[in-house]
C-alpha positions as CSV (number, residue, x, y, z in Angstrom):
1,M,52.6,131.8,199.1
2,A,52.4,128.8,201.4
3,D,49.2,126.7,201.3
4,P,47.5,127.1,204.7
5,D,46.0,123.7,204.4
6,L,49.4,122.0,204.0
7,E,50.7,123.8,207.0
8,T,47.7,123.0,209.3
9,G,47.0,119.5,207.9
10,L,43.3,120.4,207.7
11,P,41.5,118.2,205.1
12,R,40.5,119.9,201.9
13,I,38.2,118.3,199.3
14,L,40.0,118.7,195.9
15,S,37.4,117.1,193.6
16,Q,34.5,114.7,193.5
17,T,34.3,111.5,191.6
18,E,32.6,108.0,192.0
19,S,34.0,104.7,193.2
20,V,32.7,101.3,194.3
21,C,32.1,99.8,197.8
22,P,34.8,97.1,198.5
23,E,32.2,95.0,200.2
24,C,29.5,94.9,197.5
25,L,31.0,96.7,194.4
26,A,27.9,99.1,194.4
27,R,28.7,102.4,192.8
28,I,29.0,105.2,195.4
29,P,30.0,108.8,195.5
30,A,33.7,109.5,196.4
31,A,36.0,112.5,196.9
32,R,39.7,113.2,196.6
33,V,40.7,114.7,199.9
34,Q,44.0,116.4,200.7
35,R,45.5,116.1,204.1
36,G,48.8,117.7,204.4
37,E,50.9,116.6,201.4
38,N,48.8,113.4,200.9
39,V,45.7,112.7,199.1
40,Y,43.0,110.1,200.0
41,L,40.1,108.6,198.2
42,E,37.2,108.8,200.6
43,K,33.7,107.2,200.1
44,N,30.8,106.0,202.0
45,C,28.5,103.1,201.3
46,P,25.0,103.4,202.8
47,E,25.1,99.7,203.8
48,H,28.8,99.1,204.6
49,G,30.0,102.4,205.9
50,P,32.9,104.7,205.1
51,F,36.3,103.9,203.4
52,S,39.4,105.9,203.1
53,V,42.6,105.0,201.3
54,V,45.8,106.9,200.5
55,I,46.3,107.4,196.7
56,W,49.1,110.0,196.7
57,R,51.9,110.7,199.2
58,G,54.1,113.8,199.0
59,Q,56.0,115.4,196.2
60,P,55.6,115.9,193.3
61,A,52.5,117.5,194.3
62,F,49.2,116.0,193.3
63,S,48.1,119.3,191.8
64,S,51.2,119.4,189.5
65,W,50.2,116.0,188.1
66,V,46.6,116.7,187.1
67,R,46.1,117.0,183.3
68,P,42.8,118.0,181.7
69,K,42.0,115.9,178.7
70,T,39.8,116.0,175.6
71,P,38.1,112.6,175.5
72,S,38.2,110.2,172.6
73,H,35.4,107.7,172.6
74,P,35.6,104.2,171.1
75,K,35.2,104.2,167.3
76,N,33.1,101.1,167.5
77,P,31.6,100.4,171.0
78,F,30.7,96.8,171.6
79,T,28.3,97.4,174.5
80,Q,25.6,100.0,175.3
81,A,25.6,102.4,178.3
82,K,22.7,101.0,180.3
83,L,23.7,100.4,183.9
84,G,26.5,103.1,184.1
85,C,30.2,102.7,184.8
86,P,31.7,100.3,185.8
87,Y,28.9,97.9,184.7
88,D,28.8,98.5,181.0
89,C,32.4,97.7,180.0
90,G,32.8,96.4,176.6
91,L,33.8,99.2,175.6
92,C,30.7,101.3,176.0
93,P,30.1,104.7,174.1
94,E,30.8,106.6,177.4
95,H,34.4,105.3,177.7
96,Q,36.7,108.3,177.1
97,Q,39.8,106.6,175.6
98,Q,40.6,104.3,172.7
99,S,42.6,101.2,173.1
100,C,46.5,101.5,173.2
101,C,47.4,98.0,174.3
102,V,45.1,95.0,174.3
103,L,45.8,91.9,176.5
104,L,45.1,88.6,175.0
105,E,45.0,86.0,177.8
106,V,45.8,83.0,175.6
107,T,45.8,80.6,178.5
108,Q,44.8,80.5,182.2
109,R,47.4,77.8,182.9
110,C,50.6,78.8,184.8
111,D,53.8,77.1,185.8
112,L,54.3,79.4,188.7
113,H,51.8,79.9,191.5
114,C,52.5,83.3,193.0
115,P,51.0,84.8,196.1
116,V,50.7,88.0,194.1
117,C,48.8,87.5,190.8
118,F,46.4,89.7,188.7
119,A,44.9,86.5,187.1
120,D,43.5,83.7,189.2
121,A,46.1,81.5,187.6
122,A,46.6,79.4,190.8
123,N,42.9,78.2,190.6
124,V,43.8,74.7,189.5
125,N,40.4,73.3,190.6
126,H,38.5,75.1,187.8
127,P,40.8,75.0,184.8
128,I,39.6,77.0,181.8
129,P,40.4,75.6,178.3
130,D,43.0,77.6,176.3
131,L,41.7,79.8,173.5
132,T,41.8,78.0,170.1
133,H,43.4,79.5,167.0
134,A,39.9,80.1,165.7
135,E,38.9,82.0,168.8
136,I,42.1,84.1,168.7
137,G,41.6,84.8,165.0
138,A,38.1,86.1,165.8
139,W,39.6,88.3,168.4
140,Y,42.1,89.8,165.9
141,E,39.2,90.5,163.5
142,R,37.2,92.1,166.4
143,L,40.1,94.3,167.4
144,L,40.3,95.6,163.8
145,A,36.6,96.3,163.9
146,A,37.3,98.2,167.2
147,G,39.7,100.6,165.4
148,G,42.9,98.5,165.5
149,P,45.5,97.3,164.9
150,F,46.6,98.0,168.5
151,N,49.7,96.8,170.4
152,I,49.1,93.3,171.6
153,Q,50.2,91.9,174.9
154,L,50.2,88.1,175.0
155,S,49.3,87.2,178.6
156,G,47.6,84.7,180.8
157,G,48.3,82.7,183.0
158,E,51.7,82.1,181.6
159,P,51.5,82.3,177.9
160,C,54.8,80.3,177.4
161,V,53.1,77.1,178.5
162,R,51.6,77.1,175.0
163,D,53.9,75.4,172.5
164,D,51.9,77.2,169.7
165,L,52.6,80.7,170.7
166,P,54.8,81.4,167.7
167,Q,51.8,80.5,165.5
168,I,49.6,82.8,167.4
169,I,52.0,85.7,166.7
170,R,52.1,84.7,163.0
171,L,48.4,84.7,162.9
172,G,48.2,88.2,164.4
173,R,50.9,89.4,161.9
174,A,48.7,88.1,159.1
175,Y,45.8,90.2,160.3
176,G,48.1,93.3,160.3
177,F,49.1,93.5,163.9
178,T,52.8,94.6,164.1
179,F,53.7,94.8,167.9
180,F,53.6,91.8,170.1
181,Q,54.7,92.0,173.7
182,L,55.1,88.8,175.8
183,N,54.1,89.1,179.4
184,T,56.0,86.2,181.1
185,N,57.6,85.0,184.3
186,G,60.5,83.8,182.1
187,L,60.7,80.2,183.3
188,R,60.5,78.6,179.9
189,L,62.5,81.3,178.1
190,A,65.3,80.7,180.6
191,R,65.7,77.0,179.6
192,D,64.5,76.9,176.0
193,L,66.5,79.0,173.6
194,E,64.9,77.3,170.6
195,Y,61.5,78.4,171.8
196,L,62.7,82.0,172.1
197,A,64.2,81.8,168.6
198,E,60.9,80.6,167.2
199,L,59.1,83.5,168.9
200,K,61.6,85.9,167.4
201,A,61.2,84.5,164.0
202,A,57.4,84.7,164.2
203,G,57.6,88.4,165.0
204,L,57.9,88.8,168.8
205,S,58.7,92.5,169.5
206,T,59.6,92.5,173.2
207,V,59.6,90.5,176.5
208,F,57.7,92.1,179.4
209,L,59.6,90.2,182.1
210,Q,58.3,89.8,185.6
211,F,61.4,91.0,187.6
212,D,60.7,91.9,191.2
213,G,64.3,92.5,192.5
214,S,68.0,91.9,192.5
215,Q,67.9,89.3,195.5
216,D,66.4,85.9,195.9
217,T,64.9,86.8,199.2
218,I,62.5,89.0,197.3
219,Y,61.3,86.3,195.0
220,Q,60.9,84.0,197.8
221,K,58.4,86.3,199.4
222,I,56.6,87.5,196.3
223,R,56.7,84.4,194.1
224,G,57.2,81.6,196.6
225,R,60.6,80.4,195.3
226,K,64.1,81.6,194.3
227,L,64.1,82.8,190.7
228,L,66.9,85.4,190.3
229,D,69.1,83.0,188.3
230,K,66.3,82.3,185.8
231,K,65.5,86.0,185.4
232,M,69.1,86.7,184.6
233,A,69.2,83.8,182.2
234,V,66.2,85.3,180.3
235,I,68.1,88.6,180.0
236,E,71.2,86.8,178.6
237,R,69.2,84.8,176.1
238,C,67.2,87.8,174.9
239,A,70.5,89.7,174.4
240,Q,71.8,86.7,172.4
241,M,68.7,86.7,170.2
242,D,68.3,90.5,169.9
243,V,65.0,90.6,171.6
244,G,64.2,93.7,173.7
245,V,63.4,93.2,177.4
246,V,61.5,95.4,179.8
247,L,61.8,94.5,183.5
248,V,58.5,94.7,185.4
249,P,58.8,94.7,189.2
250,T,55.6,94.5,191.3
251,L,56.5,96.8,194.2
252,V,55.4,95.5,197.7
253,P,56.1,97.8,200.7
254,G,58.6,96.1,203.1
255,V,59.7,93.6,200.6
256,N,61.3,95.2,197.5
257,T,60.6,99.0,197.7
258,D,64.2,99.5,198.9
259,D,65.5,97.6,195.9
260,I,64.3,100.1,193.2
261,G,67.7,101.6,192.8
262,N,69.4,98.1,192.5
263,I,66.9,97.1,189.8
264,L,67.6,100.2,187.8
265,R,71.4,99.8,188.0
266,L,71.1,96.1,187.0
267,A,68.9,97.1,184.0
268,L,71.5,99.7,182.9
269,A,74.3,97.2,183.1
270,H,72.4,95.0,180.6
271,M,71.6,97.6,178.0
272,P,70.8,97.7,175.2
273,A,69.0,94.4,175.5
274,V,67.1,95.8,178.5
275,R,65.1,98.7,177.2
276,G,63.7,99.9,180.5
277,V,61.9,99.2,183.8
278,H,58.2,99.4,184.3
279,F,57.3,99.6,188.0
280,Q,53.9,98.3,189.2
281,P,52.9,99.3,192.7
282,I,50.9,96.3,194.2
283,S,47.2,96.5,194.0
284,Y,44.9,94.1,195.9
285,F,42.7,91.7,193.9
286,G,41.2,88.6,195.3
287,R,40.1,87.7,198.8
288,Y,41.1,90.1,201.6
289,P,39.0,89.7,204.7
290,E,40.9,92.6,206.3
291,A,41.3,95.7,204.1
292,P,44.9,96.4,203.1
293,S,46.3,99.2,205.3
294,D,47.8,102.4,203.9
295,E,51.2,101.1,205.0
296,A,50.7,98.2,202.5
297,R,50.6,100.6,199.6
298,I,53.2,102.6,197.7
299,T,52.0,105.5,195.5
300,I,53.4,107.1,192.3
301,P,55.2,110.0,193.9
302,E,56.9,107.6,196.4
303,V,58.2,105.6,193.5
304,I,59.4,108.7,191.7
305,R,61.3,109.9,194.7
306,A,62.8,106.4,195.3
307,V,64.1,106.4,191.7
308,E,66.2,109.4,192.2
309,Q,67.1,108.8,195.9
310,Q,68.1,105.2,195.5
311,T,70.3,105.9,192.5
312,A,72.0,108.9,194.2
313,G,70.6,111.2,191.5
314,L,71.8,109.2,188.5
315,F,68.1,109.1,187.4
316,Q,66.6,112.7,187.9
317,S,63.1,112.6,189.1
318,S,62.5,115.9,187.3
319,A,62.6,113.8,184.1
320,L,59.6,111.7,185.2
321,C,56.3,113.0,183.8
322,P,52.6,112.5,183.8
323,P,51.2,110.4,181.0
324,G,49.8,111.8,177.8
325,G,47.4,108.9,177.0
326,E,45.6,107.5,180.1
327,N,44.5,109.4,183.2
328,A,47.3,111.5,184.7
329,Q,46.9,109.8,188.1
330,C,47.5,106.3,186.6
331,S,51.2,106.5,185.7
332,F,54.5,108.2,185.1
333,H,57.2,107.9,182.5
334,G,60.6,109.3,181.7
335,N,63.2,108.6,179.0
336,Y,67.0,108.9,179.3
337,V,70.0,108.3,176.9
338,L,72.9,106.3,178.4
339,M,76.1,107.9,177.1
340,P,79.4,105.9,176.7
341,D,80.8,107.4,179.9
342,G,77.8,106.2,181.9
343,A,76.1,109.5,182.2
344,L,72.3,109.7,181.7
345,K,70.9,112.5,179.6
346,P,67.1,113.0,180.2
347,L,64.9,113.4,177.2
348,T,61.8,114.3,179.2
349,R,61.1,116.9,181.8
350,H,58.2,117.5,184.2
351,K,57.4,121.2,184.3
352,G,56.0,121.0,187.7
353,E,52.7,122.9,187.0
354,S,49.4,121.5,185.7
355,C,48.9,122.5,182.2
356,C,45.7,124.3,181.3
357,Q,45.7,123.0,177.7
358,P,43.8,119.8,177.5
359,V,45.6,116.7,176.3
360,D,44.0,115.1,173.2
361,A,43.2,111.5,174.3
362,A,43.3,110.1,170.7
363,Q,46.7,111.6,170.0
364,G,48.0,110.4,173.4
365,A,46.9,106.8,172.8
366,A,48.5,106.8,169.3
367,R,51.8,108.3,170.6
368,S,51.9,105.7,173.4
369,R,51.5,102.9,170.9
370,E,54.2,104.3,168.6
371,F,56.6,105.0,171.5
372,V,56.3,101.5,173.0
373,A,56.7,99.9,169.5
374,E,59.8,101.9,168.8
375,H,61.6,101.9,172.1
376,W,60.7,98.6,173.9
377,A,61.9,96.5,171.0
378,T,65.6,95.9,170.1
379,P,66.8,99.0,168.2
380,V,68.2,99.2,164.7
381,P,71.3,101.4,164.6
382,L,70.8,104.6,162.7
383,T,74.0,104.3,160.6
384,T,72.1,104.8,157.4
385,L,71.0,108.3,158.2
386,A,72.4,111.0,156.0
387,V,74.1,112.7,158.9
388,F,76.5,109.7,159.2
389,S,77.6,110.1,155.6
390,G,78.6,113.8,156.1
391,P,81.2,115.5,158.2
392,S,81.4,114.4,161.8
393,L,79.4,116.4,164.3
394,G,81.4,115.0,167.2
395,E,79.4,114.3,170.4
396,W,76.2,115.1,168.5
397,D,76.8,112.1,166.2
398,V,77.3,109.9,169.3
399,F,74.1,111.3,170.9
400,L,72.0,110.7,167.8
401,E,73.0,107.0,167.6
402,R,72.8,106.4,171.3
403,K,69.3,108.1,171.3
404,R,68.1,105.2,169.3
405,T,70.2,102.3,170.6
406,H,70.6,103.3,174.3
407,T,67.3,105.1,175.1
408,F,66.3,103.9,178.6
409,C,62.7,104.1,179.7
410,V,61.6,104.3,183.3
411,S,57.8,104.1,183.9
412,G,55.3,103.0,186.4
413,M,51.5,102.3,186.5
414,A,49.3,102.2,189.6
415,F,46.5,99.7,188.9
416,Q,43.3,100.2,190.9
417,D,41.5,97.8,193.2
418,A,38.2,98.0,195.0
419,W,39.5,100.4,197.6
420,T,41.3,102.8,195.2
421,L,39.0,102.6,192.1
422,D,38.2,106.0,190.7
423,L,35.6,105.9,187.9
424,D,37.2,109.0,186.3
425,R,40.4,107.2,186.0
426,L,38.6,104.0,184.8
427,R,36.9,105.9,181.9
428,D,40.3,107.1,180.7
429,C,41.9,103.6,180.7
430,Y,43.6,102.6,177.5
431,I,44.9,99.1,178.5
432,H,42.1,96.7,177.8
433,T,41.6,93.0,178.2
434,A,39.9,90.8,175.6
435,S,37.2,89.1,177.6
436,P,36.1,85.6,176.5
437,D,32.6,86.9,175.9
438,G,33.8,89.3,173.3
439,R,34.1,92.5,175.2
440,L,37.0,94.9,175.6
441,V,37.3,95.6,179.3
442,P,39.6,98.1,181.0
443,F,42.3,96.2,182.8
444,C,41.3,97.4,186.3
445,A,37.7,96.7,185.8
446,Y,38.4,93.2,184.4
447,N,40.5,92.3,187.4
448,L,38.3,94.1,190.0
449,T,37.1,92.0,192.9
450,D,35.3,92.7,196.1
451,R,36.7,92.0,199.5
452,Q,35.6,88.3,199.2
453,G,37.2,87.9,195.8
454,R,34.0,88.1,193.7
455,S,34.6,89.6,190.2
456,L,32.6,91.7,187.9
457,Y,34.1,90.6,184.7
458,R,36.7,87.8,185.3
459,G,35.1,84.3,185.3
460,V,32.1,82.5,183.9
461,D,29.5,84.2,186.2
462,Q,30.4,87.7,185.2
463,Q,26.9,88.7,183.9
464,K,25.2,87.3,186.9
465,N,27.7,89.2,189.1
466,V,27.1,92.5,187.3
467,G,23.3,92.2,187.6
468,S,23.3,91.3,191.3
469,L,25.8,93.9,192.3
470,R,24.0,96.6,190.2
471,E,20.8,95.9,192.2
472,A,22.7,97.1,195.3
473,D,23.7,100.3,193.6
474,P,22.2,103.2,195.5
475,A,23.0,105.7,192.7
């Protein structure tokens, strides 16, 4: 039966949540409101007025993506729940998900000053000293106390500006951490093969490579300079060194959103060194005197449709599914096997209906850690399995080995900003940043800024900011 609200376009409140005011970051009530096939987050600040932003456009339907979840609270919270979300991040006892991946920002220095940046790496007027080995070691110990070992993402700034990054990986290995992901623009890796070899020998698992498109005009707009040759050099060098690569495009409407298919085809052409593509729709951190328009945003369902449409159906969108670890509205993922004839066999499938059985958050986080560790690193061929010593099973033999060596992962994550922040989603976050003051802070909270660029957690005045902003909270 047709939904009359979809046919008439009349707004319908789907559910209630909380958010923050983009002007003052005070906590305010919010609602998810459906208008036609689109869903908006709508909220009203008593002091600064109403705000509305699109969070979901079109098919697959928002209702098919919602997943109930049994929460899994932190095993050892580092902060107490006093002021309420999002002001107690640390993690506090009310957070509903354990850590999957923890970002260690080992430096705030960067050799590339992008117009689009999560970290304030271009702030050269107030340089922050790099973390020392003692401080990093203390963080490894703290993460073990929090329930680790977790997957580690070495980030910044640009972590490759540190010559001692291999020693930092070895230090983490000594503490029992087994998966190290390098979040990098690739500039140093493109020119310094010896450095990459040292990282590999130290135990680097995979390179999470900033890769915004297949054309230099895209890099000129997003990164301020032509970089495609350097990106391709990184892929070549990682293939040479047997280091897995995941391409990470930041999707900016009107700049590279029509290049999604080209990125996927390029990635396939460089398998098995390239393990997948992880799309990140742009979110707006920093100073924005004018609120970003809805036209300046691309939502998860739009990326999913583009994956299929721009590859002429090579990647089936029906294989792209809601997540099992974080909040269902945060991301999508799909896995395929590239066969020798170029065909892609999907390993995942979206059933299209919201499941009534709650997802176990703890199991979801553990499965995500294991999957990333297994499939984002360079694979080891399965020729030692017993099946390969017995009679040939024809195409099934091929599929079994390709499933390990040529599994290709397509995923995407929609990070939240002050306009899109949904506290239900934030409480479910399992990607956490190690804050200099000893906290574990959900990624979207750590990078959150108001319209003027003031932050709750990033920067030396974070406690002062939390206190002053909390005073404005009408809740």
